[in-house]
N, C-alpha and C positions, 0 to 999 in steps of 0.2 A: 504493500500500500504506500502511496506517495501522497504527502500532504503539503499544503502551502507553508505550513509551519509545524515544527515538531512539538506535539503536545501529547499527553497521556491518553486522552479520550479520542475516540474515532467517531466520525459523524454517522457512518453507516457500516453495515457488514455486507459482504458480497461473497456468495459461496455456491458451488465449489470453485476453487481458484484454478483448477486444472481439470480438463475433460477431453477424452478421446471420442471422436465421432466416427461412425461408419459412413461410407459414401452413399449408402442407400439403405432402405429398410427402416425398421424401428430405431436402430442406433444412430440414425442421421439427425435425430431431434433430441434435445435435452433441455431440462428446466433448471434455471438458476434462481437464486433467491436474494432479494435486496431487503435489508432491514434497517429502518431508521432507529438509531440508538440514542438520539438526542431528544431534547425537550422542546424543539422547535420544528417547524415544517422544513423539508428540504426538497430540492429537485435533483434528480439523478438521470444521467443519460448513459446508455449502454451501446457500445459499438464493437466491431470486429475488424482487425487490420492484419494483413499478411506480414510476415516477418522473415528475415534472414539474418544470419550471423556472418559477419565479414571475417576475412583471414586473421585480422588482429583481435577478434573477439567482440568487436563493436556490433551491437544489434541495430538493424535498420528496419523500420516499419514503413509499409506502403500506405497508400490512401485507404480510406474505409472500404471494406470489401462489399461487393454486391452479390457475393456467392452465399451469403447467409441471410436468412430472414430472422430479424430480431423483433419480438413483440412482447410488451410495448418497448419501443426504443427510448422513450422519455417518460418520466412519471413524477408526480408529486406525492410525497409520503408524509403523513401526519406523524407526530411523535409516537414512537413505538410500533408504527405500522410496518408490515412486511408485505412484499409483492413478489409474485413469481414472474420470471421472464423466460419465455420460450425462445430457444435459438435452434434454427433448423438449417442444415446444409442444403443448398440448392445448386451446388456446382456439379461438375461431372460425376456420374455414377461409377465410372471406372478410371480414376486418376492413375497415372503411371507410378506414382510413389506418394508417400505421406506428404501432406500439406500442413505447414506450420503457420499459426496465427496467434495474435494476442486478442483476448477479450478485455475490453476496457470499460470499467464502470467509474464514472466521474461525477462528482457533485457539481452542479451548476451554480454560479454566483447570483442567485435570484433574490431580489429584495421583496419580501412579503409584507409590503405596507409598513415598513419601519420596524419590524421585529428585529431584535438584536440577538446575535448568537449567544449561546449559553456561556461561551468563553468570555464574553463581555468586552468592554473597552472599545466597542465600535469596530472591532476587527473581524471581518467575515472570512473564516477559513474555508477552504475547499479541499476535498479529499479525492483520491483516485486509486483504484485498484487496477493492476494489470495481471491478468491470468493467462494461462497457456491453453490453447485449443489445438488439437491435431486431428486431421481427417486421415484415417488409417485404412488403406485398402486391404482386402484379405491377402494373407501371405507376405505382407511387407516385412522386410528384415534388414538390419544394418549390415554393412560390410566395411569394416575399418581396417586401414593399413597405415603403417609408417612409411610415407613415400619419400622422405628425405631426412637425413640427420647429419649435422656437422657441428664441430666444436670451433668456436671463434673467440678471439680476444675482443672485448667490448668495454671501452672506458676502463681499461686496466684490469678487467676481470674476465676470467675464462668462463664462457657460458655454452650451453648446449642448445642448439636451435633444432626443433623437431617439427616436421610438417606431417600432419595427420589428415587423411582424407576418408570421408565416408561415401563410398560409391554405391552404397546400398539404397534401399527404398524406405527405410525407417530410421528414425533418430535412435541414439543410445547415449547414455551417460558413460564417461570413461571411468567406470567403477572398478576399483581394485587394479588400476592401471600400473603397468610396469614396462620398462624398456630394457631390452637385452642388447648390449653393445659387444661386438666381437673385435678384438684387437690382436696383433701378433703375440701379445702376452697372455691371451686367454679371454674368456667371457666376463663381462661385468653386468650385473643385474641392478638396475636403478628402480627402487620400489616407489610406491605412491607417496610415501612420506618425504621423498626427495624430488618430487615433481610438483612443486607449488604452482598454482595457477593452471595446472593441467589436469591432475587427478580429479575426477568427479565432474568435469565439464560436460556440457551438453553438445553433442555433435549431431546437427540436423542432417537429414537425408540430402545427399548431393553437395555437402559443404566440405571445405578445406580450411583447416586452422593451422596457424603457426604458433608454437609455444616456445618460450625462452625460459630455461631453467638453469640453475647453477650446475656447472660441469664438475663431475667427480674428479678427484686427483688422478693424474696419470693418463688422461685422455689426450691423444695427439690432436693438434690443430688440423682442421680440414674435414672432408667428407668421412662418414663413418658407416660401417656395416651394422645396421641395427634393426630390430623388430619390436613390435608392440604386442603386449598381452593385456587383456582386459576382460571383465565380465559384463555382458550386455545387461543393461537395466534401463527401463523406460520410465 
């Protein structure tokens, strides 16, 4: 959840925060719930946007998707009121691979005739949830590989640059990730505890990521013969 200001109370709840959709049939439609937890009326808008993760790990969201029907898209909620929001996939019934989206529920800065927020002081806070939606075709599966590995000196520090590609049709987390490097002196296994910023990361279908981690002692500068091991987890 993202707010305009960090406070202990939240203006509303939105759940579930993650959901898989089937591209057709009963699983292509799901219900979400928005609950006003405040003592004042609020306005909330729900939208869905496609997303991708760039090579450097930065997430990029596209414009609001027209492949989902969201009803209602906007709502006014009285104090304590809860509303159901139905979201239905209306895109292709046979996508070639998993499709990744963000579902966004955001409070709108509506002035209800001079009512003041419960936080007082005339400051109107707005809140925003960003959840994950995936449209998963039958049989979709990840296929990860370490496509390049090299040790380099960067700003006086030796680091390991690892390029990981998911050429499969489904996302996976890099759960329990490890990298095995083969050198003339033998094999070296780099466990998840020595892969900060890489272990546990989400690899979307069709994506390539570059991770930079501290290089263990003894690795020569230059390209390396290395492989990736992980446990698929969605």
